[in-house]
N, C-alpha and C positions, 0 to 999 in steps of 0.2 A: 504494500498497500504506498504510496505518496501521501506525498503531503503538501498541501498549497497555502500556502501561507493567502490569501485572499478566503481561503475557506475560516466558519470560525465549526470545529465542533461541538456534540454535544449529545447526553442520552439528550434517550427519551426523554426523560424525567425532566431532566438539563430544559429542555427544549417546553414540556407541560411549563413550568414553572417562565419562565420568559413569558410563554401564551397570557398567562393569568393576570402575570404584573401588569404587562400593555394593554388589555381590557382591566383594570382597577385599575389603570392613572390614566385611560383613554373614556372611561364612561363617569366615575367615581370624584377620582379627582381633582380631574377637572372641571366636574361640576363643584364641587366646593371653592374651587381657586376661585371659580369663577365669583363664587356664591359669598367670598370674601373683597373682594374686588367693588362688586357693586354697593355692596354696609359699606364698606370706605369711601367711594365716589361720594354715597351719600354722607358723609363725614363736613364738604367741604371739599374749601383750601388744598391740592393734593398735593403743593411744592411743600409741607411742610407735617404732611399728616403716615404718619412710620405704619401705623397699619398699613395702608397705601403701595410703604416701598417693597414691604414683607412679601406681602401677596406677588407683587411682582417679580422679588425674585425668586421667591415658590416659584411662582407662570414657569417662568425663565428654565426652573431648572429642570422643573416635569417633563417641558414642547423638551430641551437637549436627552433629558430619557428615553420619554420615548422614540424620538430617531435612531436610538443607538440603539431599542432593545429593535426593532422594526429593518436598519440596517443589519443589526445580529440574525435576526429571524431572512433575511434576506441571505445571506455567505450560510447558515447551516448546512451545517450536513448532521447527520446521524452515525453514531458510532454504532454499529451494527457489529454482532457476534460472529465471527467468521471461520469461529468452528478454531479448532489448539492449533498452537501458533508456536513452532520455533525460535520468533525473531522478537521485540518486544512492538507494540502496535500502539495508538490508540487507541484503549478502549482495555487493555493487557493491564493484569495483575501481575507484581514482578518484588520479589521478592530478593532484597542486593546486605550485602556484609560492607562495611567501612573496612580497609585496612586500618591493620591499628586496633579494630574493634569487633567481637566474640558476637555482637545482638545483632542478627538478620534482622532485618526493615521492611515491609509491606508497602511497597504503593501502587495507585492506581490510577492511572495514566491517562489523563483528561483534557478538555481543553479547557484556555483558558477560563470561560467563565463561571466555571462549579470548581477548576482548582478547591484549592483547602489545604495545604496542607499539613494540619496542625488531625486534621483528619485522616492523611495518610493517599486523599488525593491531591496529586498532580499537573501540573498543566504539561503539555506536550512543547509550549514553549519556553518554558523555565530552566533555568542548566542543568537540570537536572533530567529535564526530559527530555532532551534534546539529545541529555550523553545515551538515556537509555534505549530511546528508538530508533533500532533496524539492531540491535543489539541480541546476540545468546547466551543463552544456558551455557555458562563453566569461565562465557566472555568478562572479561577484565575492563570494566571502560573508566578514561576521565571526564572529571568534574571540577571544572574552574568555579568554584566560590570565590563571596566576596574575602571569608576567611585563610582563601588559602584550597592551593589543588587537593581531590583526593581523587583516593581509588575505593573501585563500587566493586565486586564482583557478583557478576548473576547466578545464581543459587534456583529459580525459577520462573515460570513464568505461563501464567494463565488465562 
């Protein structure tokens, strides 16, 4: 599987979450902001109206988020389970051991939008993710981190 930098890799669950957030922002949140703006405008002089300026800032943030989510959906590609693989790819769960440390760690390689390193979900765009993609069981890969270079040996791929 080749990786296109213009594609956003998502699990089915991740795609659903984005669709739900987009629906919420377009329907409920836009209406809430509209009501805030309407109430602030009724207060009069807009130049010194803190409620008005806060609502406009919130509106700008929400509209930007909507554009980002719509762009993500246009570029989305669902990570499919293509069956067992002897090569690390987006969607793989990889168990590695860092050189000098005996404790194995398991990472799930996901797209950037679903990354959650604290829960073992690392982005295919991260230094760890990029180093692991295409590697095979038993192979040692080098990862450049802010703290220096580390070596990871792949124990298993599922």
